[in-house]
C-alpha distance (Angstrom), angle and dihedral (degrees) to the residues before:
residue distance angle dihedral
M1 . . .
D2 3.81 . .
E3 3.81 91.0 .
V4 3.81 91.3 48.1
A5 3.79 90.2 51.1
K6 3.83 90.2 47.2
N7 3.84 87.9 58.1
D8 3.81 91.3 52.0
F9 3.81 89.2 -104.3
N10 3.80 89.5 -66.4
L11 3.82 107.4 151.4
N12 3.80 94.0 -179.3
I13 3.83 106.4 135.3
S14 3.81 94.6 -146.7
R15 3.78 91.3 69.7
P16 3.81 99.2 66.3
I17 3.85 95.4 26.2
S18 3.80 123.9 50.4
T19 3.81 114.7 -135.5
A20 3.81 94.3 -174.2
V21 3.78 115.7 131.4
G22 3.79 113.5 -130.0
E23 3.78 122.4 -131.2
A24 3.77 121.0 -109.6
E25 3.79 114.6 -100.4
I26 3.78 117.6 -111.6
S27 3.78 118.9 -142.9
L28 3.78 109.7 -138.6
E29 3.80 89.9 -162.8
K30 3.82 93.3 54.1
T31 3.82 99.0 40.5
P32 3.85 98.0 78.3
A33 3.81 91.0 51.6
D34 3.82 90.0 48.5
L35 3.81 90.4 52.1
V36 3.81 92.2 49.6
G37 3.80 89.5 50.8
M38 3.81 91.0 50.3
E39 3.80 91.4 49.9
E40 3.82 91.1 50.4
R41 3.82 91.7 50.3
L42 3.81 90.2 47.4
E43 3.82 91.7 51.3
A44 3.81 91.1 48.7
A45 3.81 92.2 48.8
T46 3.81 91.3 47.5
A47 3.81 91.7 50.7
K48 3.81 90.6 49.3
H49 3.81 90.7 49.0
Q50 3.81 91.5 49.2
A51 3.82 89.5 50.6
F52 3.82 90.6 53.0
L53 3.80 90.4 49.8
Q54 3.81 91.0 49.2
E55 3.82 90.5 48.6
L56 3.80 89.2 53.7
D57 3.83 91.8 47.6
L58 3.79 91.0 -116.1
A59 3.78 126.8 141.0
P60 3.79 114.6 -91.7
R61 3.77 118.2 -108.9
P62 3.80 119.6 -116.4
């Protein structure tokens, strides 16, 4: 009861226990490799898209 009185009789659980969700950690060593992989996938997807446009006799996209 002393602890409840010390908290002004506030029984709200968020006061003594944090419910905040932490952010995911980012690896600075892994990030450059991830970016290179994304760029490679983007280039491959762009080439495939350009091939579809060419197959359909449409103008290529910039």
